[in-house]
C-alpha positions as CSV (number, residue, x, y, z in Angstrom):
1,M,71.9,34.3,48.9
2,T,72.3,37.9,47.9
3,P,69.5,40.0,49.4
4,Y,67.1,41.9,47.2
5,P,67.9,45.6,46.9
6,L,64.2,46.2,47.9
7,E,61.6,43.8,49.2
8,L,58.1,44.4,50.6
9,R,56.4,41.6,52.4
10,R,52.6,41.7,53.0
11,V,52.7,45.4,53.7
12,S,49.5,46.9,55.0
13,L,48.8,50.5,56.1
14,S,45.6,52.4,56.8
15,F,44.8,56.1,57.3
16,D,41.6,56.9,59.2
17,S,40.3,53.3,58.8
18,V,40.9,53.5,55.0
19,N,43.1,50.7,53.7
20,V,45.8,52.2,51.5
21,L,48.0,49.2,51.3
22,N,46.5,45.8,51.9
23,G,49.1,43.0,51.9
24,A,51.3,44.4,49.2
25,N,54.3,42.2,48.1
26,L,57.1,43.3,45.8
27,K,60.7,42.2,45.2
28,L,63.2,44.1,43.0
29,A,66.0,42.0,41.6
30,R,69.4,43.7,41.2
31,G,69.8,45.6,37.9
32,T,66.1,45.7,37.1
33,V,64.1,48.9,36.2
34,T,60.6,48.6,37.5
35,G,57.7,50.9,36.6
36,L,55.2,51.2,39.4
37,L,51.8,51.9,38.0
38,G,48.3,52.5,39.3
39,R,45.5,55.0,39.3
40,N,45.6,58.2,41.3
41,G,45.2,57.5,45.0
42,S,46.2,53.8,44.6
43,G,49.0,54.2,47.2
44,K,52.1,54.4,45.1
45,T,53.7,57.2,47.1
46,T,52.8,55.5,50.4
47,L,54.3,52.2,49.2
48,M,57.5,54.0,48.2
49,R,57.7,55.8,51.6
50,V,57.2,52.5,53.5
51,A,59.9,50.9,51.3
52,L,62.3,53.7,52.2
53,G,61.5,53.5,56.0
54,L,59.9,56.9,56.0
55,M,56.6,55.5,57.2
56,H,55.7,52.7,59.5
57,A,53.5,49.9,58.1
58,D,50.7,48.6,60.3
59,D,51.6,45.1,59.3
60,G,54.2,43.4,57.2
61,G,57.6,44.9,56.5
62,A,60.1,46.3,54.0
63,S,63.8,45.8,53.7
64,V,66.6,47.3,51.6
65,F,69.7,45.3,50.9
66,G,68.5,42.7,53.5
67,T,68.1,45.2,56.4
68,P,64.7,46.5,57.8
69,S,64.0,49.8,56.0
70,I,62.6,51.5,59.1
71,D,65.9,51.4,61.0
72,S,68.5,50.7,58.3
73,P,72.0,52.1,59.2
74,S,73.6,55.0,57.4
75,E,75.9,52.8,55.4
76,I,72.8,51.2,53.8
77,R,71.0,54.5,53.3
78,K,74.0,55.9,51.4
79,R,73.4,53.3,48.8
80,I,69.9,54.7,48.1
81,G,68.7,57.7,46.1
82,Y,65.2,59.1,46.3
83,V,63.2,61.7,44.3
84,P,59.9,62.6,46.0
85,Q,56.9,63.7,44.1
86,S,57.4,67.3,45.3
87,F,60.6,68.9,46.5
88,D,60.4,71.6,49.2
89,S,63.7,71.2,51.0
90,F,66.6,73.6,51.2
91,S,64.4,76.4,49.9
92,W,66.8,79.0,51.5
93,M,69.9,77.7,49.8
94,K,71.2,78.5,46.3
95,V,71.4,75.6,43.9
96,N,75.2,75.2,43.8
97,D,75.5,75.6,47.6
98,C,72.9,72.9,48.1
99,I,74.6,70.5,45.7
100,E,78.0,71.1,47.3
101,F,76.4,70.5,50.8
102,V,74.9,67.2,49.8
103,A,78.0,66.1,47.9
104,S,80.1,66.6,51.0
105,F,78.4,63.5,52.6
106,Y,79.5,61.3,49.8
107,K,83.0,62.5,49.1
108,D,84.7,60.3,46.5
109,D,81.3,58.7,45.5
110,W,80.0,61.9,44.1
111,D,80.0,62.2,40.3
112,S,80.8,65.9,39.9
113,S,81.2,65.7,36.2
114,L,77.7,64.3,35.6
115,I,76.1,66.9,37.9
116,E,78.0,69.8,36.3
117,R,77.0,68.6,32.9
118,L,73.4,68.4,33.8
119,I,73.3,71.8,35.4
120,K,74.6,73.2,32.2
121,E,72.3,71.2,29.9
122,W,69.2,71.9,32.0
123,Q,70.1,75.6,32.3
124,L,69.7,75.6,36.0
125,S,70.2,79.1,37.5
126,D,72.1,79.5,40.7
127,K,69.2,81.0,42.5
128,K,67.7,80.1,45.9
129,I,65.8,76.9,45.4
130,G,62.6,78.4,46.8
131,E,62.7,81.0,43.9
132,L,62.9,78.3,41.2
133,S,60.0,77.1,39.1
134,S,58.5,73.8,40.1
135,G,60.2,72.1,37.1
136,D,63.6,73.5,38.1
137,Q,63.1,72.4,41.7
138,Q,62.4,68.9,40.5
139,K,65.7,69.0,38.5
140,V,67.6,69.9,41.7
141,S,65.9,67.0,43.5
142,I,67.0,64.6,40.7
143,L,70.6,65.9,40.9
144,L,70.7,65.4,44.6
145,A,69.4,61.8,44.2
146,I,71.7,60.6,41.4
147,G,74.9,62.4,42.2
148,H,76.3,59.6,44.3
149,T,75.2,57.0,41.7
150,P,73.2,55.0,44.2
151,E,72.7,51.2,43.9
152,L,68.9,51.6,44.5
153,L,67.1,54.6,43.0
154,I,63.4,55.3,43.9
155,L,61.6,57.9,41.8
156,D,58.1,59.1,42.6
157,E,56.8,60.8,39.4
158,P,60.2,62.4,38.7
159,V,59.4,63.7,35.2
160,A,55.9,65.1,35.7
161,K,57.2,68.6,36.0
162,L,60.0,68.4,33.5
163,D,59.8,69.9,30.0
164,P,60.0,67.3,27.1
165,A,63.8,67.9,26.5
166,A,64.8,67.5,30.1
167,R,62.5,64.5,30.5
168,R,64.0,62.7,27.6
169,D,67.6,63.5,28.8
170,F,66.8,62.3,32.3
171,L,65.4,59.0,31.0
172,R,68.5,58.5,28.9
173,I,70.7,59.1,32.0
174,L,68.6,56.5,33.9
175,V,69.3,53.9,31.2
176,E,73.0,54.7,31.2
177,M,73.3,54.5,35.0
178,N,71.4,51.2,34.9
179,I,73.8,49.8,32.3
180,D,77.0,51.2,33.7
181,H,76.4,50.5,37.4
182,D,73.8,47.7,37.4
183,Q,71.6,50.0,39.2
184,T,68.2,48.9,40.5
185,I,65.4,51.5,39.9
186,L,61.8,51.8,41.0
187,L,60.0,54.5,39.0
188,S,56.3,55.6,39.3
189,S,54.8,57.4,36.3
190,H,51.6,57.9,34.5
191,I,53.4,58.3,31.2
192,T,53.3,54.7,29.9
193,S,55.5,55.5,26.9
194,D,58.3,56.4,29.3
195,I,57.7,53.1,31.2
196,E,57.9,51.1,28.0
197,R,61.0,53.0,26.9
198,I,63.2,52.3,29.9
199,C,61.6,49.7,32.2
200,T,62.4,46.0,32.2
201,H,59.5,45.2,34.6
202,I,56.2,46.6,35.7
203,A,54.3,46.4,39.0
204,I,50.6,47.5,39.1
205,L,49.2,48.6,42.4
206,H,45.4,48.3,42.8
207,E,43.2,48.2,45.9
208,G,46.3,48.1,48.1
209,R,47.9,45.1,46.4
210,I,50.4,44.4,43.6
211,V,48.0,42.8,41.2
212,C,50.6,42.3,38.4
213,D,54.4,42.0,38.7
214,S,56.0,40.9,35.4
215,E,58.7,41.5,32.8
216,I,57.3,44.0,30.2
217,N,58.5,41.8,27.3
218,A,56.6,38.8,28.7
219,L,53.4,40.9,29.0
220,K,53.7,42.1,25.5
221,Q,54.1,38.6,24.3
222,N,51.5,36.8,26.3
223,V,48.7,39.1,27.5
224,R,45.6,39.3,25.3
225,V,42.2,40.7,25.6
226,V,39.6,37.9,25.4
227,T,35.9,38.6,24.7
228,V,33.4,35.8,24.9
229,P,29.7,35.9,24.0
230,G,27.3,36.3,26.9
231,S,28.5,36.8,30.5
232,V,29.9,33.3,31.4
233,F,33.7,33.3,31.1
234,P,35.5,30.0,31.1
235,T,37.3,28.8,34.2
236,G,40.8,27.4,34.6
237,I,42.8,30.0,32.8
238,N,45.0,32.7,34.1
239,V,42.8,35.8,34.2
240,L,44.6,39.0,35.2
241,G,41.6,41.3,35.3
242,G,38.7,42.8,33.4
243,H,34.9,42.7,33.8
244,G,31.7,41.6,32.0
245,N,32.5,39.4,29.0
246,Q,36.0,40.8,28.5
247,R,39.1,39.7,30.4
248,Y,42.8,40.2,30.2
249,V,44.3,36.8,30.0
250,W,47.9,35.4,30.2
251,Y,47.6,33.7,26.8
252,T,49.6,30.7,25.8
253,D,49.0,28.0,23.2
254,D,47.3,25.7,25.7
255,V,44.7,28.2,26.8
256,D,41.3,26.5,26.3
257,L,38.9,29.1,25.0
258,P,35.5,28.8,23.3
259,T,35.8,28.7,19.5
260,D,33.7,31.9,19.2
261,A,36.0,33.9,21.6
262,L,37.6,37.1,20.2
263,V,41.3,37.3,21.1
264,E,43.0,40.7,20.6
265,E,46.4,42.3,21.5
266,T,46.5,45.2,23.9
267,T,48.6,48.2,24.8
268,L,50.2,48.7,28.1
269,E,48.0,51.7,28.8
270,D,44.8,49.8,28.0
271,F,46.0,46.8,30.1
272,I,46.6,49.0,33.1
273,I,43.1,50.6,32.8
274,G,41.5,47.3,32.2
275,I,42.8,45.3,35.2
276,T,42.2,48.3,37.5
277,A,38.7,48.9,36.4
């Protein structure tokens, strides 16, 4: 069986006795684009760093292409691209020198035409990286991550510092790379419109666990907000989250609800807020 490009199994990690990850499970199938969502401080960055082998988990494990992330060999790591939330590397190097340096490790796998086109479209000046604005530094980080067209691309809030034009252009490139190279992508973002635009799946991290892992189209089709009178909610149905007399329910024709229940559609943004309340 072909290994998953990325798999996390019961991953737990604590800092100063605070549980950041608490048995998190996640599998990314080849060619999927998954939006990793959750509130600030939910552990999304920590989960990504464990997935990449940049941090040790206290319990459980992560693997990339079937090998343990924490000690994966160089031939596996070359198949991965990563954009961190903030980019503070190579601050003393000029943009073109930095790109040429990183490209030298990939040789024939480096897509020079794509990178040159983006440098021009994004109007990146050939300054020292440390002298660039935070948005332009993020652009450099993106170029370094996608230049070798990696099979697995992990992006931690990659568009937060980009202007609207650059953000839209980058999202378009992600879609093209996914289609052209069957690329697997894990993307964290608070911009739900971006997630809906390009992602095939979402994974929601809450209280250290992945509390929802689903295809976006299935969520749109099946998830409903159900409100019942009083505070007693019926048992035996697939409740995803919520509180009081309101729940987010995986709704199908055979769901047995009280006749006076109110059933409403929901947006992705409201759904995320609701099940992490």
